[in-house]
C-alpha positions as CSV (number, residue, x, y, z in Angstrom):
1,M,11.5,-14.1,63.2
2,L,12.3,-17.8,62.6
3,K,15.7,-18.3,60.9
4,A,17.2,-21.7,60.0
5,V,20.7,-22.4,58.9
6,V,22.4,-25.7,57.9
7,G,26.0,-27.0,58.0
8,H,27.1,-30.3,56.3
9,S,30.5,-31.9,56.0
10,N,31.7,-35.2,54.5
11,D,35.1,-34.9,56.1
12,P,35.8,-38.3,57.8
13,D,37.7,-36.7,60.7
14,S,35.2,-35.9,63.5
15,L,36.9,-32.7,64.7
16,S,37.5,-31.3,61.2
17,A,33.9,-32.2,60.2
18,I,32.2,-30.4,63.1
19,I,34.5,-27.4,62.8
20,E,33.5,-27.1,59.1
21,V,29.8,-27.5,59.9
22,L,29.9,-24.9,62.7
23,E,31.7,-22.4,60.5
24,Q,29.1,-22.8,57.8
25,C,26.3,-22.2,60.4
26,S,28.1,-19.3,61.9
27,Q,28.5,-17.5,58.6
28,A,24.8,-18.0,57.8
29,L,23.7,-16.9,61.3
30,V,25.8,-13.7,61.2
31,E,25.2,-12.2,64.6
32,T,22.3,-14.4,65.6
33,S,22.5,-17.0,68.3
34,P,20.5,-20.2,67.8
35,Q,18.1,-21.5,70.3
36,A,17.9,-25.1,69.0
37,G,19.5,-27.6,66.7
38,I,19.2,-31.1,65.3
39,L,22.2,-33.2,64.4
40,F,22.4,-36.2,62.1
41,A,25.7,-38.1,62.0
42,A,27.0,-41.3,60.5
43,I,27.7,-44.1,63.0
44,D,31.5,-44.0,62.8
45,F,32.0,-40.4,64.1
46,D,33.2,-39.5,67.6
47,H,29.8,-38.3,68.7
48,D,30.9,-37.2,72.1
49,L,33.5,-34.9,70.6
50,I,31.0,-33.5,68.1
51,L,28.5,-32.7,70.8
52,Q,31.1,-31.0,73.0
53,E,32.2,-28.8,70.1
54,I,28.7,-27.7,69.5
55,H,28.1,-27.0,73.2
56,Q,31.4,-25.0,73.3
57,K,30.2,-22.8,70.4
58,Y,26.6,-22.5,71.6
59,P,26.4,-23.3,75.4
60,E,22.7,-22.6,75.7
61,I,21.5,-24.6,72.7
62,Q,18.6,-27.1,72.9
63,L,19.9,-30.0,70.8
64,I,18.7,-33.5,69.8
65,G,19.9,-35.9,67.1
66,G,21.0,-39.4,66.3
67,T,22.9,-41.7,64.0
68,T,21.9,-42.4,60.4
69,D,22.0,-44.5,57.3
70,G,22.7,-41.5,55.1
71,E,22.3,-37.8,55.3
72,M,20.9,-35.0,53.1
73,S,20.9,-31.2,53.2
74,S,20.7,-28.0,51.2
75,V,24.5,-27.7,51.5
76,L,25.7,-31.0,50.0
77,G,22.6,-32.8,48.9
78,F,22.7,-36.6,49.6
79,E,25.8,-37.9,51.3
80,Q,26.9,-41.0,53.2
81,D,29.4,-41.1,56.1
82,S,28.8,-37.4,56.8
83,L,27.3,-35.2,59.5
84,T,24.8,-32.4,59.1
85,L,23.3,-29.9,61.6
86,I,20.3,-27.6,61.3
87,L,20.1,-24.6,63.8
88,F,17.0,-22.6,64.6
89,S,16.8,-19.0,65.9
90,A,13.5,-17.4,66.8
91,D,12.0,-14.6,69.0
92,K,8.5,-16.0,69.3
93,I,9.0,-19.7,69.2
94,T,10.2,-21.8,72.1
95,F,12.2,-25.0,71.7
96,R,12.8,-27.4,74.6
97,T,14.4,-30.9,74.7
98,G,14.1,-33.9,76.9
99,I,15.6,-37.4,77.0
100,G,14.0,-40.7,78.0
101,M,16.5,-43.4,78.9
102,G,16.0,-47.2,79.0
103,I,13.0,-47.5,76.7
104,S,13.3,-51.3,76.6
105,Q,13.1,-51.5,80.4
106,D,10.4,-48.9,81.3
107,L,8.9,-47.3,78.3
108,P,6.1,-45.3,80.0
109,G,8.6,-44.0,82.6
110,A,11.2,-43.0,79.9
111,I,8.6,-41.2,77.9
112,A,7.2,-39.4,80.9
113,N,10.7,-38.2,81.9
114,A,11.4,-36.9,78.3
115,V,8.1,-35.0,78.2
116,D,8.5,-33.5,81.7
117,Q,12.0,-32.2,80.8
118,A,10.9,-30.8,77.4
119,T,7.8,-29.1,78.9
120,L,9.8,-26.8,81.1
121,G,10.1,-23.2,79.9
122,H,7.1,-23.1,77.6
123,Q,4.7,-20.2,78.0
124,E,2.3,-21.1,75.2
125,P,0.6,-24.3,74.0
126,I,2.8,-27.1,72.5
127,E,2.3,-27.3,68.8
128,L,4.8,-29.8,67.6
129,C,7.1,-32.7,68.7
130,L,10.2,-33.9,67.0
131,T,11.8,-37.2,68.0
132,I,14.7,-39.5,66.9
133,P,14.4,-42.7,69.0
134,D,16.4,-45.9,69.2
135,S,15.2,-48.4,66.6
136,L,16.6,-51.7,67.8
137,T,15.8,-52.1,71.5
138,T,12.0,-52.1,71.5
139,S,8.9,-51.9,69.3
140,A,8.8,-48.5,67.5
141,V,5.0,-48.8,67.4
142,L,4.9,-49.1,71.2
143,V,7.3,-46.1,71.5
144,L,5.1,-43.9,69.3
145,E,1.8,-45.1,71.0
146,S,3.3,-44.3,74.4
147,L,4.5,-40.9,73.2
148,N,1.2,-40.0,71.6
149,Q,-0.6,-40.9,74.8
150,A,1.7,-39.0,77.1
151,L,1.5,-35.9,75.0
152,E,-2.3,-36.0,74.9
153,Q,-2.6,-36.6,78.6
154,T,-0.1,-33.8,79.4
155,F,-1.4,-31.1,77.1
156,G,-5.0,-32.1,76.7
157,K,-4.8,-32.4,73.0
158,K,-3.2,-34.5,70.3
159,V,0.2,-33.2,69.3
160,A,1.7,-34.0,65.9
161,V,5.0,-36.0,66.1
162,F,7.6,-36.1,63.4
163,G,11.0,-37.8,63.1
164,G,12.8,-41.0,62.3
165,L,14.4,-43.9,64.1
166,T,18.2,-43.8,64.5
167,A,20.2,-46.2,62.2
168,D,23.6,-47.8,61.9
169,Q,24.1,-48.3,58.2
170,W,22.2,-51.5,57.9
171,E,24.2,-53.3,60.6
172,F,21.3,-53.5,63.1
173,K,23.7,-53.8,66.0
174,Q,23.5,-50.5,68.0
175,T,22.3,-47.0,67.2
176,Y,22.9,-43.8,69.2
177,Q,20.7,-40.9,70.2
178,F,21.8,-37.3,71.2
179,C,20.4,-34.9,73.7
180,G,22.4,-31.9,74.9
181,T,26.0,-32.9,75.3
182,K,25.4,-36.6,75.8
183,V,25.3,-39.7,73.7
184,Y,22.7,-42.4,74.5
185,S,21.5,-45.8,73.3
186,D,18.1,-47.4,74.1
187,A,16.7,-43.8,74.5
188,I,14.2,-41.4,73.0
189,P,15.2,-37.7,72.7
190,I,12.3,-35.3,72.0
191,M,12.0,-31.6,71.1
192,L,8.8,-29.8,72.0
193,I,8.0,-26.6,70.1
194,S,5.5,-23.9,71.1
195,G,4.7,-20.3,70.0
196,E,4.2,-18.9,66.5
197,I,5.4,-22.1,64.7
198,L,3.8,-23.1,61.4
199,F,4.3,-26.5,59.8
200,A,2.9,-28.8,57.2
201,H,4.0,-32.2,56.0
202,G,3.7,-34.6,53.0
203,L,4.4,-38.3,52.7
204,A,4.6,-40.7,49.9
205,S,6.2,-44.1,49.3
206,G,5.8,-44.9,45.5
207,W,4.4,-48.3,46.2
208,H,1.0,-49.2,44.9
209,P,-1.4,-51.9,46.2
210,I,-2.0,-55.0,44.0
211,G,-4.4,-57.9,44.3
212,K,-7.1,-58.2,46.9
213,K,-7.1,-56.9,50.5
214,G,-6.9,-59.3,53.4
215,V,-7.4,-59.2,57.1
216,V,-4.6,-60.0,59.6
217,T,-6.2,-62.7,61.7
218,K,-3.2,-63.7,63.8
219,A,-0.1,-61.6,64.6
220,D,2.3,-61.1,67.4
221,R,3.8,-57.6,67.2
222,N,5.9,-57.6,64.0
223,I,5.4,-61.3,63.2
224,V,2.2,-62.0,61.1
225,Y,1.1,-65.6,61.2
226,E,-2.2,-65.5,59.4
227,I,-4.0,-63.4,56.8
228,D,-7.6,-64.3,56.1
229,Q,-7.1,-67.3,58.5
230,K,-4.5,-68.7,56.2
231,P,-0.7,-68.7,56.6
232,A,0.7,-65.2,55.8
233,L,3.3,-66.8,53.6
234,E,0.5,-68.3,51.5
235,F,-0.9,-64.8,51.0
236,Y,2.4,-63.6,49.7
237,H,3.0,-66.7,47.5
238,Y,-0.5,-66.4,45.9
239,Y,0.0,-62.8,44.8
240,L,3.7,-62.9,44.0
241,D,3.7,-66.2,42.1
242,G,5.6,-68.1,44.8
243,M,8.2,-65.3,45.6
244,A,9.4,-65.0,49.1
245,P,8.5,-61.8,51.1
246,S,11.0,-59.0,50.7
247,Q,11.4,-55.3,51.2
248,E,10.6,-54.8,47.5
249,Y,7.0,-55.9,48.2
250,P,5.8,-54.4,51.5
251,L,2.3,-54.5,52.9
252,A,0.0,-51.5,52.8
253,V,-1.8,-51.4,56.2
254,F,-5.0,-49.3,55.9
255,D,-6.6,-46.9,58.3
256,A,-10.1,-47.5,59.6
257,E,-11.7,-45.8,56.6
258,E,-9.5,-47.9,54.2
259,V,-8.5,-44.7,52.4
260,H,-4.9,-44.0,53.6
261,Y,-2.3,-46.5,54.5
262,Y,1.1,-46.9,56.0
263,M,3.8,-49.3,54.8
264,R,5.2,-52.4,56.5
265,A,8.3,-53.8,54.9
266,S,9.3,-57.4,55.3
267,S,12.6,-58.0,57.1
268,G,13.2,-60.9,54.7
269,L,12.6,-63.4,57.5
270,H,9.8,-65.9,57.2
271,N,9.1,-69.4,58.6
272,V,8.0,-72.1,56.1
273,R,6.8,-74.4,58.9
274,T,4.5,-71.8,60.6
275,G,3.8,-69.7,57.5
276,S,4.7,-66.5,59.4
277,V,6.3,-63.4,57.9
278,T,8.4,-60.9,60.0
279,F,8.2,-57.2,59.4
280,F,10.2,-54.1,60.3
281,G,7.3,-52.8,62.4
282,D,4.2,-54.2,64.3
283,V,1.1,-55.1,62.3
284,P,-2.0,-55.3,64.5
285,E,-4.5,-58.1,64.4
286,G,-7.6,-57.0,62.5
287,A,-5.7,-54.7,60.1
288,I,-6.7,-54.5,56.5
289,V,-3.6,-55.2,54.4
290,Q,-2.7,-55.4,50.7
291,I,0.6,-56.4,49.0
292,T,2.2,-53.5,47.0
293,E,4.7,-53.2,44.1
294,T,6.8,-50.4,42.7
295,T,9.5,-49.4,40.3
296,H,12.7,-47.3,40.9
297,D,11.2,-44.4,39.1
298,S,8.0,-44.6,41.2
299,I,10.0,-44.6,44.4
300,L,12.0,-41.6,43.3
301,A,8.8,-39.7,42.2
302,A,7.4,-40.1,45.8
303,S,10.0,-37.7,47.2
304,K,8.7,-35.0,44.9
305,T,5.1,-35.9,45.7
306,S,5.9,-35.6,49.4
307,M,7.3,-32.1,48.9
308,E,4.4,-31.1,46.7
309,Q,1.9,-32.2,49.4
310,A,3.8,-30.3,52.1
311,L,3.9,-27.1,50.0
312,A,0.2,-27.4,49.2
313,N,-0.7,-27.9,52.9
314,Y,1.6,-25.1,54.2
315,P,-0.6,-22.6,56.1
316,G,1.7,-19.6,55.7
317,K,3.2,-17.6,52.8
318,E,6.5,-19.3,52.5
319,P,8.3,-21.9,54.8
320,V,11.6,-21.1,56.4
321,A,13.1,-24.6,56.5
322,A,12.5,-28.2,55.4
323,M,13.3,-31.5,57.1
324,Y,13.3,-34.9,55.4
325,F,13.0,-38.4,56.8
326,S,13.5,-41.2,54.3
327,C,13.8,-44.9,54.8
328,A,17.0,-46.9,54.8
329,S,15.1,-49.5,52.8
330,R,14.5,-47.0,50.0
331,K,18.3,-46.3,50.0
332,Q,19.0,-50.0,49.8
333,I,16.7,-50.5,46.8
334,L,17.7,-47.3,45.0
335,G,21.4,-47.8,45.4
336,S,23.4,-45.2,43.3
337,R,20.1,-43.4,42.4
338,T,19.4,-42.5,46.1
339,K,20.8,-39.0,45.5
340,E,17.9,-38.3,43.1
341,E,15.4,-38.3,46.0
342,Y,16.7,-35.0,47.5
343,T,17.3,-33.5,44.0
344,L,13.7,-34.1,43.0
345,T,12.4,-32.3,46.1
346,Q,14.3,-29.2,45.1
347,T,12.6,-29.1,41.7
348,C,9.4,-28.0,43.6
349,L,11.1,-24.8,44.9
350,S,11.6,-21.5,43.3
351,N,14.1,-20.4,45.9
352,S,16.6,-22.4,47.9
353,L,15.3,-23.5,51.3
354,P,17.6,-24.5,54.2
355,S,17.0,-28.2,54.6
356,C,18.3,-31.2,56.5
357,G,17.4,-34.8,56.9
358,F,18.5,-38.4,57.2
359,Y,17.9,-42.0,56.2
360,T,16.1,-43.8,59.0
361,N,15.2,-47.2,60.3
362,G,11.5,-46.1,60.2
363,E,9.7,-42.8,59.7
364,I,7.3,-40.9,62.0
365,S,4.4,-38.7,60.9
366,P,0.6,-38.5,60.8
367,L,-1.3,-39.9,57.9
368,P,-3.1,-37.3,55.7
369,Q,-5.9,-35.5,57.5
370,Q,-4.9,-37.0,60.9
371,T,-3.1,-35.6,64.0
372,N,-2.0,-38.7,65.7
373,S,1.3,-39.8,64.3
374,C,2.1,-43.4,63.2
375,F,5.2,-45.4,62.3
376,H,6.1,-45.9,58.6
377,N,8.4,-48.0,56.6
378,E,9.8,-47.2,53.1
379,T,8.2,-43.8,53.1
380,F,9.6,-40.3,52.3
381,I,8.4,-37.6,54.7
382,T,8.7,-33.9,54.2
383,L,8.2,-31.5,57.1
384,L,8.1,-27.7,56.3
385,L,8.6,-25.2,59.2
386,G,7.9,-21.5,59.3
387,E,6.5,-18.7,61.5
388,S,3.1,-17.1,61.6
């Protein structure tokens, strides 16, 4: 039987915080020992100390995690400068972790190492992958493409990947990833899950396309130079009445059927001379794009929509736990209203559900009706977990 418990502390002292979190988890677990855990922690904590305390309490635990731009859980709701831990215990589900180091130097090698490590110990087919990679050292799109490819080659099928990129409270200097008892940077930790796991997800942003669609005719990774063979900046100016690109008006990047889309937020950087616009994620040449707009209420409503989608798609009777991945850009825009995101997800539930999540530098999940995962900006993702 799958069981999930959550601890969450906003104590600024690292030792006091993790002691409080572990005590909360221990009380909820009763006599059960957890097989796996995921830790989300603000950038200023002593992460080495925290990991050692978890290991001392649960020496055999399979653990991944990373630094955040805000945390949320069923214990404290939304918090900043806090740490939260979700632990899983199950008889018929296997959790295994792996770490890939130096993703900016040898991405395929790092991914291969992580997958090899996390594959050990599984007796049944892999059903799910969770990951919390570095966000600053290399292209997140390349990281995810490499991970998708490695999983398919290793297991002979597409494996859904969920998670978020580690953050450092909008400093964009250095983020940290956790695996086992060690703290890393420029790394990708993964958790592979097999056995009788059930899951479903929902995703929504709250932004809505406006104006006409265009085709990206010149781009270099996350820098778009031309849309419809004209400067990308001109595309923005035309539809936004001369306004400069900003995270308030991201691009919708459509899939091949032009039905579903993922978001690409402008970093705020643009070049008047070349007409280029820089984004927080890669935009491929040939992509169909459209400018979007929103309101604060629409952004907030998306968190509820995300939860509603996940509940509607859940294949079992009732989920056991929920995980949330929301964008740091959403937090920047919402300001003091950010706490409403988590609160709105809970209005969909008749009973309290152990839950845990964080504000990311980019979110990871499949688009609706797809298995291969992609990289999102400014999106709220809900992942429900349970057992068949």
